[in-house]
C-alpha positions in Angstrom: 95.7 -10.1 -34.9 93.7 -12.1 -32.7 90.3 -9.2 -31.6 89.5 -10.2 -28.3 85.6 -10.1 -28.7 82.2 -10.8 -26.1 80.6 -11.9 -29.9 79.9 -15.5 -31.5 82.4 -16.5 -34.0 79.2 -16.9 -35.7 77.1 -14.2 -34.4 80.1 -12.4 -35.6 80.3 -15.0 -39.5 76.2 -13.7 -39.2 77.2 -10.1 -38.7 80.3 -10.1 -41.7 77.2 -11.9 -44.1 74.8 -9.3 -43.4 77.0 -6.2 -44.4 77.4 -7.9 -47.8 74.1 -7.4 -48.7 73.8 -3.8 -47.6 72.3 -1.3 -50.2 71.5 2.3 -50.1 73.2 4.5 -47.4 76.4 4.3 -44.3 77.7 1.6 -42.3 76.6 2.5 -38.4 77.7 1.3 -35.4 77.3 0.9 -31.7 79.4 -0.3 -29.4 81.6 -1.8 -30.9 84.0 -1.8 -27.7 87.6 -3.7 -29.1 86.7 -3.5 -32.4 86.1 -7.1 -33.5 82.3 -6.3 -34.8 83.7 -3.3 -36.3 86.5 -6.0 -38.6 83.8 -7.6 -39.4 81.5 -5.1 -40.9 85.1 -4.6 -42.6 85.2 -8.3 -44.0 81.5 -7.9 -45.7 81.3 -5.0 -47.1 81.6 -4.9 -50.7 84.1 -1.2 -51.2 85.8 0.5 -48.6 85.2 3.6 -50.2 81.9 3.3 -47.9 82.3 4.2 -45.0 82.3 3.0 -41.2 80.5 4.7 -38.4 81.4 4.0 -35.3 80.2 4.7 -31.1 81.4 4.5 -28.4 82.5 5.7 -25.4 85.5 3.3 -24.4 85.5 4.1 -21.0 86.9 1.2 -18.8 84.5 -0.8 -17.2 85.3 -3.6 -14.5 83.2 -6.2 -16.7 85.4 -5.8 -19.2 88.7 -5.7 -16.8 87.6 -9.0 -14.7 87.1 -10.8 -18.1 89.8 -9.9 -20.3 92.7 -8.9 -17.5 93.1 -4.9 -18.8 90.6 -2.7 -20.4 88.5 -0.8 -22.5 90.5 1.9 -24.3 89.8 4.0 -27.4 93.9 3.5 -27.9 93.0 -0.3 -28.3 90.4 -0.5 -30.0 92.6 2.1 -33.3 94.8 -0.8 -32.6 92.6 -3.8 -33.8 91.3 -1.1 -36.1 94.3 -0.4 -37.8 93.9 -1.3 -40.9 90.5 -0.5 -41.5 90.2 2.2 -44.5 87.1 5.2 -44.1 86.2 4.2 -40.8 84.8 7.3 -38.1 84.9 7.1 -34.7 83.1 9.5 -32.8 84.2 8.8 -28.4 81.4 9.2 -26.7 77.8 8.7 -25.7 75.0 7.9 -28.6 72.9 9.1 -29.9 73.9 12.7 -27.8 77.3 12.6 -29.3 75.5 12.8 -32.9 72.5 14.0 -31.6 73.3 18.1 -34.0 74.9 16.8 -36.1 74.2 13.9 -37.6 72.6 13.3 -41.9 73.5 10.5 -43.0 70.8 7.9 -44.5 71.6 4.5 -42.4 71.9 1.3 -44.5 73.3 -0.6 -42.1 72.6 -0.5 -38.5 74.4 -2.6 -35.8 73.7 -2.0 -32.2 75.8 -4.1 -29.2 75.5 -1.4 -26.5 74.3 -0.7 -23.4 70.9 -3.8 -23.3 68.9 -2.5 -21.2 66.2 0.5 -21.9 65.8 3.1 -21.7 69.2 3.2 -23.8 68.4 0.5 -26.2 65.5 2.2 -27.3 66.9 5.5 -27.1 69.4 4.6 -29.7 66.8 3.2 -31.8 64.1 6.3 -32.0 66.8 8.3 -32.8 68.8 6.7 -35.4 65.8 4.7 -37.2 64.3 8.6 -38.5 67.5 7.7 -40.8 66.6 4.6 -42.1 65.6 3.7 -45.2 63.3 1.5 -46.8 66.0 -1.4 -46.8 68.5 -0.8 -44.0 69.2 -4.1 -42.9 68.6 -3.5 -38.4 70.3 -5.8 -36.8 72.2 -6.0 -33.3 73.8 -8.8 -30.6 72.7 -10.4 -27.7 69.1 -11.4 -28.1 68.9 -13.6 -25.0 67.3 -14.6 -22.0 69.6 -11.9 -20.3 68.9 -9.2 -22.1 64.9 -8.7 -22.2 64.7 -5.6 -22.7 66.4 -6.2 -26.5 64.4 -9.7 -26.7 61.1 -7.5 -25.5 61.8 -4.7 -28.2 63.4 -6.3 -31.5 59.7 -9.1 -31.2 57.9 -5.7 -31.1 59.6 -4.0 -34.0 59.1 -7.4 -36.1 56.1 -8.7 -35.1 54.4 -4.4 -36.1 56.6 -4.3 -38.6 54.7 -7.4 -40.3 58.7 -8.4 -40.9 61.1 -12.3 -39.9 62.7 -12.1 -37.4 65.9 -13.8 -38.0 68.4 -14.8 -35.4 72.0 -16.6 -35.7 73.6 -17.2 -32.3 73.0 -13.9 -31.1 72.8 -12.0 -33.6 69.4 -11.2 -34.7 69.3 -9.1 -37.6 65.0 -8.0 -39.9 64.8 -5.1 -42.6 62.1 -3.4 -43.6 62.2 -4.7 -46.7 64.1 -6.7 -49.2 64.3 -9.3 -46.5 65.9 -11.6 -49.1 68.8 -10.4 -48.4 69.1 -12.2 -44.8 68.0 -15.1 -46.1 70.6 -15.3 -48.3 73.6 -14.3 -46.3 71.9 -16.9 -44.2 72.5 -20.0 -47.2 75.7 -18.8 -47.5 76.9 -19.9 -43.6 74.3 -22.8 -44.2 74.6 -23.9 -47.5 73.8 -27.8 -46.7 70.6 -26.7 -45.5 70.1 -23.9 -47.9 66.2 -24.5 -49.4 65.2 -26.2 -46.2 62.4 -24.6 -44.2 60.8 -25.2 -40.7 57.2 -24.5 -40.0 56.4 -24.6 -36.1 53.5 -24.2 -34.0 53.2 -22.5 -31.3 49.3 -22.5 -29.2 47.5 -22.7 -33.0 49.6 -20.3 -34.5 52.0 -21.5 -37.2 55.0 -19.6 -38.3 57.6 -20.9 -41.0 61.3 -19.7 -41.5 64.7 -21.2 -43.4 65.7 -23.9 -40.9 68.9 -22.9 -39.9 67.3 -19.2 -38.0 66.3 -20.0 -35.3 62.4 -20.6 -35.5 59.7 -18.3 -34.1 59.1 -18.8 -30.2 62.9 -18.1 -28.9 62.7 -16.5 -26.0 59.0 -16.7 -25.5 57.5 -17.2 -22.9 55.0 -20.0 -25.2 55.1 -23.5 -25.9 56.3 -25.6 -29.6 53.2 -27.7 -29.9 55.0 -29.4 -33.2 56.8 -28.4 -36.1 57.9 -29.9 -39.2 60.7 -30.0 -41.4 60.0 -29.0 -45.6 62.8 -30.6 -47.3 62.0 -30.1 -51.1 64.9 -30.5 -52.0 66.1 -33.6 -50.6 69.0 -32.3 -48.6 68.5 -33.9 -45.5 66.8 -36.7 -47.2 67.8 -40.5 -45.3 68.0 -38.6 -42.2 65.1 -39.9 -39.1 63.5 -38.0 -35.9 62.2 -40.3 -32.7 60.3 -38.4 -30.1 59.7 -40.7 -26.6 59.1 -40.6 -23.2 59.6 -43.1 -20.0 62.6 -44.6 -22.7 59.7 -45.5 -25.0 58.6 -44.6 -28.7 56.6 -42.2 -28.9 56.9 -41.1 -32.5 59.7 -42.0 -35.1 59.7 -40.6 -38.7 61.8 -39.6 -41.7 62.7 -36.0 -41.7 60.2 -33.8 -43.8 57.8 -36.7 -43.7 55.3 -35.7 -41.8 55.0 -33.1 -38.3 56.3 -33.9 -34.9 54.8 -33.7 -32.2 56.3 -32.7 -28.9 53.4 -32.8 -25.9 53.8 -34.6 -23.4 57.4 -36.2 -25.0 60.6 -36.2 -22.9 63.3 -36.9 -24.8 64.1 -36.0 -29.2 66.7 -38.0 -31.1 67.9 -36.6 -34.5 69.5 -39.4 -36.8 70.8 -37.3 -40.0 72.4 -39.1 -42.9 74.8 -36.8 -43.7 76.6 -34.3 -41.1 74.1 -32.2 -39.1 73.3 -30.4 -35.2 70.4 -29.6 -33.9 69.9 -27.0 -31.2 66.9 -25.7 -28.7 65.2 -23.2 -26.5 64.0 -24.5 -23.5 60.9 -22.7 -21.3 61.2 -23.8 -18.0 58.4 -23.5 -15.0 59.4 -20.1 -14.0 58.6 -19.0 -17.7 62.6 -18.3 -18.2 64.4 -19.5 -21.5 67.7 -20.9 -22.5 69.6 -21.9 -25.2 71.2 -25.4 -24.9 74.4 -26.8 -27.2 74.1 -28.3 -30.6 73.4 -32.0 -30.6 75.0 -33.7 -33.5 73.7 -36.3 -35.2 71.9 -39.3 -33.1 72.4 -37.7 -29.5 69.8 -37.8 -27.7 68.5 -34.8 -26.4 66.7 -35.1 -22.8 63.5 -32.4 -21.4 64.5 -31.6 -18.4 61.8 -32.3 -15.9 59.3 -29.6 -16.0 60.6 -28.0 -18.8 59.1 -27.4 -22.5 61.5 -26.6 -25.9 59.9 -23.1 -27.3 62.3 -23.2 -30.4 64.7 -25.3 -32.2 67.1 -24.7 -36.0 69.8 -27.0 -37.6 73.1 -26.7 -38.6 74.7 -27.9 -40.9 77.6 -27.6 -39.4 
């Protein structure tokens, strides 16, 4: 049975893989809509004896009716989640519906409810009191259209000095044991396991898995250079070519050297095997947007007045 969804398929896959990495504590989901994310959490959890708690008002919303042709309701949610064991549903507004009763340790927190503040922060501030050090904290719509999510999640990662992982629009962090998130990404992109990306923005360098969005995603900062670290030679034979006004600026084997992004208006990545690259574009007015995946040898022309802010690779 196909569940109506707003999340990307890649984001749902990431969510399922993240759920498989939970340690101690219950699953908590806020804003399940029709239950597509609930089903993926259920798919990922290792034991159906582990409870999943989910909170939603299930009230009709104009944008839902416009997008799907029918309204959100508790009855439809129950229909699409009827196969999920040990699912506990609260109908109401979070966190108010459980404010006086919640006392469970949370090992997995997924927020796809109201994306703006104060609602997002109200939920986080209440439920984070029940996190443990290994709680996987994640949510959907890390995107330019939801600036409060981008700002809050970036601040959280920066304050805790932990890595932020973003696949599709799904973001994830863990205060301790973040290798579990990295392992989830490796499972999704086995062709890039062991391949890392080093980026530099205004002399600030960061490193992350190449399959994950690099630092700078939806930040108002230009990517100065990047370097692919391919110690296992999984991308051997590939090449990156940058150019300006149809003249080559730089050409190098993947993993050979840093790729300077200053003053170029086109980039082409040639993968020896199957692969693609995606860009986050920073426009002159400070707005950001993500491109489609560009396949091997497919040139990407940087729009006039824009800069690349972040990148990620895929083995697809």
